N, C-alpha and C positions, 0 to 999 in steps of 0.2 A: 549457627555456628560466627560467634562473635571476628567480624571482617572479611564476612564475606557477602558482595553484591547483592549475589541473588536471594540471602537469605535477608539483608534488610530489605530487599524490592518486595517480596513475601512478608513480611512482617508490617510492611506500610510505612516503612520508618525514610525510605531514599522512591520520590515521585515514581511511576512511570505509566504510558499508556498501556491499561489494563485492557484485555479484549476477552476475557474468560480465567474467572477462577472459581475453586469451591473449595469443601476443607482440605483436600490432598494437592493438590497444585495450582499455581496461578503463569495465566499465558500473557505477553505483553509483547507490542512492536522492539523491532531491535535500535537500538541506536544508529545503526551504520549497515544499515538494506542491503541486503546480497542480490535481493528481487523485487518488483513491485508488493510481493508479499511476503514481508520475511517476522515471522513473528516465534519467541521464543516459549518456548512449554516447559517448567521449572517445577518438579516437587517440591512440597514445603520441607522436606525430610530432604537433611543435609547428606548428601552421597558424593563423594570427591567424584569421584571416574564409573565407568563402566564397569571396567575392573574391581569397584568394591562395591556394587549390585548384587545383593545376595538371595537366597530361596524365598526368605517373608518379603522379599519386595518384590517380587509375578505380577502381584495383581497390581502393586502401584502402576510398572514400568507398561500394562497394559492399558493402564488409565489415562495414560499420558496419548500414545496413541491413537487412544477413541478420543480425546480429548482436539488432537491435532489434526483427526476427520471430521469431527464437528465444527472445527476452527476454519475449515478449510471448507466446506459446504456453506458455512455461515458469509464467507468471504470470497465468494462463487468461484474459484476453482477448481472446485470438487472433478468437473467432467471433466475438463480439460489437462487436470495432472497438476502433480506435488509432489515434494517429497519433505520426507520426514530424516535427517542425519542428525545423529548423535557422534559426533569427535572426542576419541579420546586420545591423553596426553599432548604435547605440544607439539611433535611431527605432525600427528592429525588437525591442529591447529585450535585446540583446547585452549584457553583462551582464561575464563574462569573454571573453577575447580569445586563444580558444582555441575551435576548434572543436565542436561536437557535436552530438548529436543528442538532444531530447527525445522521448523516450518518454509517451504520453499515454494512460490509458484508466483505464476502473474504473466510468465514468460517462458520460451523453451528453454526447456534445461538438456544441456548435451553431456556428451561421456566421451571420455571419463572425465569425471571433477576434477580441480583441481592439478 
């Protein structure tokens, strides 16, 4: 999608610190980290919000979560714990309207968040 920063990163038109990528998704370090490990996991397919995820996207969403688990293991945070979060719309903190998971870890997480 034209004008979407995550689409541009996925197309390699904008540089990012990529930690993993495949045909379906790309994962890169957040430029404004909220934890010691803060990775964004972004599908290559443009879907603006979780409200637009369709039946045909079920396998893609599962793939994003599997990527998150693998990256957490590779970063050494799986055993102690990590979060996978998807914000939806502005009040939830979504600032880029292309769905993405935040992989957060490397520190103790508190509840409730926000």
